[in-house]
LOKE-941187 format. One record per residue: residue number from 1; x, z, y of N, C-alpha, C in turn; residue in one letter. Coordinates in Angstrom, 2 decimals. Layout:
NUM,X,Z,Y,X,Z,Y,X,Z,Y,A
...
END
This chain:
1,100.49,88.94,84.24,100.10,90.43,84.81,100.63,90.86,85.66,M
2,101.92,90.12,85.79,102.40,90.56,87.57,101.22,90.24,88.75,K
3,100.82,88.73,88.24,99.81,88.75,89.50,98.71,89.31,89.56,S
4,98.27,89.46,88.65,97.10,90.86,88.71,97.54,91.82,89.23,Y
5,98.71,92.59,88.97,99.07,94.23,89.37,99.10,93.84,90.96,L
6,99.77,92.55,91.28,99.93,92.19,92.58,98.51,91.89,93.65,D
7,97.99,91.74,93.17,96.17,91.40,93.46,95.42,92.49,93.66,M
8,95.62,93.62,92.68,95.47,94.58,92.61,95.75,95.43,94.01,R
9,97.18,95.51,94.46,97.85,96.10,95.34,97.02,95.30,96.45,S
10,97.11,94.25,96.47,96.50,93.78,98.26,95.10,94.26,98.17,R
11,94.46,94.15,97.26,93.21,94.61,97.39,93.22,96.01,97.81,D
12,93.70,97.16,97.78,93.95,98.63,97.61,94.45,98.45,99.52,E
13,95.28,97.88,99.81,95.32,98.14,100.90,94.71,97.33,101.81,A
14,93.92,96.16,101.25,92.81,95.74,102.73,91.82,97.03,102.62,V
15,91.11,97.71,101.30,90.48,98.46,101.29,90.79,99.51,102.45,I
16,92.35,100.22,102.07,92.71,101.35,102.51,92.71,100.99,104.34,T
17,92.69,99.67,104.46,92.97,98.74,105.85,91.38,99.02,106.58,Q
18,90.82,98.76,106.20,88.80,98.85,106.25,88.60,100.57,106.50,K
19,89.14,101.29,105.51,88.58,102.62,105.91,89.38,103.38,106.94,A
20,90.33,103.04,107.19,91.02,103.74,108.38,90.38,103.26,109.31,R
21,90.17,102.06,109.58,89.10,101.39,110.49,87.89,101.76,110.84,R
22,87.32,102.12,109.96,85.81,102.97,109.72,86.19,103.67,110.26,Y
23,87.33,105.05,109.71,86.90,106.14,110.26,87.87,105.97,112.00,I
24,89.00,105.34,112.21,89.19,105.61,113.51,87.88,105.27,114.69,E
25,86.93,104.15,114.51,85.73,103.96,115.39,84.29,105.09,115.34,E
26,84.26,106.55,113.73,83.40,107.27,113.74,84.33,108.61,115.02,L
27,85.82,108.78,114.34,86.43,109.28,115.23,86.30,109.39,116.98,Q
28,85.68,108.29,117.51,85.71,107.97,118.89,84.09,108.52,119.75,C
29,83.18,109.18,118.15,82.08,109.71,118.74,81.69,110.96,117.76,H
30,82.70,111.21,116.98,82.16,112.44,116.63,83.63,113.23,115.99,H
31,83.15,114.63,115.50,84.32,115.62,114.69,84.56,115.52,113.22,S
32,85.72,115.52,112.66,86.13,114.92,111.92,85.33,116.11,110.61,D
33,84.89,117.16,110.86,83.79,117.70,109.46,82.36,117.23,109.64,R
34,81.94,116.13,110.78,81.04,115.85,110.53,81.19,114.20,109.89,F
35,82.28,113.63,110.42,82.67,112.03,109.43,82.28,112.46,108.04,I
36,83.24,113.75,108.16,83.77,113.72,106.13,81.87,113.81,105.73,L
37,81.31,115.02,106.37,79.65,115.32,105.94,78.97,113.41,105.35,E
38,79.04,112.84,106.99,78.18,111.98,106.90,79.03,110.40,106.05,K
39,80.38,110.52,105.47,80.35,109.77,104.23,80.17,110.28,103.33,L
40,79.98,111.60,103.11,79.22,111.85,101.57,77.97,111.90,101.13,R
41,77.94,112.03,102.31,76.04,111.30,102.23,75.82,109.95,101.89,V
42,76.70,109.24,103.13,76.54,107.51,102.77,76.96,107.07,100.98,R
43,77.84,107.90,100.59,78.19,108.00,99.35,77.68,108.36,98.00,S
44,76.37,108.92,98.29,74.79,108.97,97.80,73.99,107.63,97.32,Y
45,74.27,107.47,98.44,73.07,106.02,98.95,73.79,104.34,98.13,N
46,72.74,103.51,98.19,72.96,102.60,97.54,73.73,101.32,98.42,T
47,74.67,101.21,97.71,75.84,100.03,98.51,75.10,98.53,98.12,F
48,75.28,97.69,99.03,75.23,96.39,99.10,76.58,95.69,98.28,T
49,77.48,96.48,98.54,78.82,95.54,97.43,79.63,96.41,96.63,S
50,80.57,96.43,96.29,81.35,96.90,95.63,82.78,97.36,96.87,V
51,82.99,96.76,97.67,83.54,96.80,98.35,83.53,97.73,99.56,E
52,82.23,97.96,100.00,81.57,98.50,100.82,81.78,100.16,99.87,E
53,81.61,100.54,98.68,81.21,101.31,97.89,82.65,102.01,97.85,K
54,83.65,100.89,98.00,85.13,101.35,97.99,85.63,101.80,99.07,A
55,85.22,101.27,100.20,85.70,101.65,101.38,85.37,103.05,101.75,V
56,83.86,103.46,101.41,83.79,104.72,101.53,83.95,105.65,101.06,T
57,84.37,105.25,99.48,85.15,106.51,98.71,86.30,106.90,99.25,L
58,87.10,105.64,99.69,88.69,105.68,100.09,88.51,106.76,101.91,K
59,87.50,106.12,102.32,87.37,106.75,103.72,87.60,108.80,103.45,A
60,86.63,108.51,102.46,86.69,109.90,102.34,87.53,111.05,101.69,I
61,88.89,110.08,100.79,89.67,110.39,100.00,90.44,110.66,101.21,E
62,90.72,109.53,102.44,91.55,110.04,103.61,91.13,111.11,104.39,I
63,90.00,111.30,104.76,89.41,112.59,105.65,89.71,113.34,104.79,M
64,89.54,113.45,103.53,90.25,115.41,103.26,91.27,115.69,102.86,K
65,92.82,114.41,103.33,93.57,114.39,103.71,93.65,114.95,105.01,G
66,93.19,114.24,105.81,93.46,114.72,107.02,92.97,116.54,107.32,M
67,92.05,117.12,106.78,91.41,118.21,106.75,92.56,119.55,106.37,L
END
């Protein structure tokens, strides 16, 4: 059980790190409000992987905390 929880926390850390990197890339060129809207629209699209969806949803969560 402990190894499963460790794996989940590592996965969460990786997703959070990828989401932060994605936000930083977008912040170079766009305002925070535009980024949040872009992420919301992106969240309605079809995803190629579960990880891509997780990164997008985590990025939305991070951006909401920033505004």
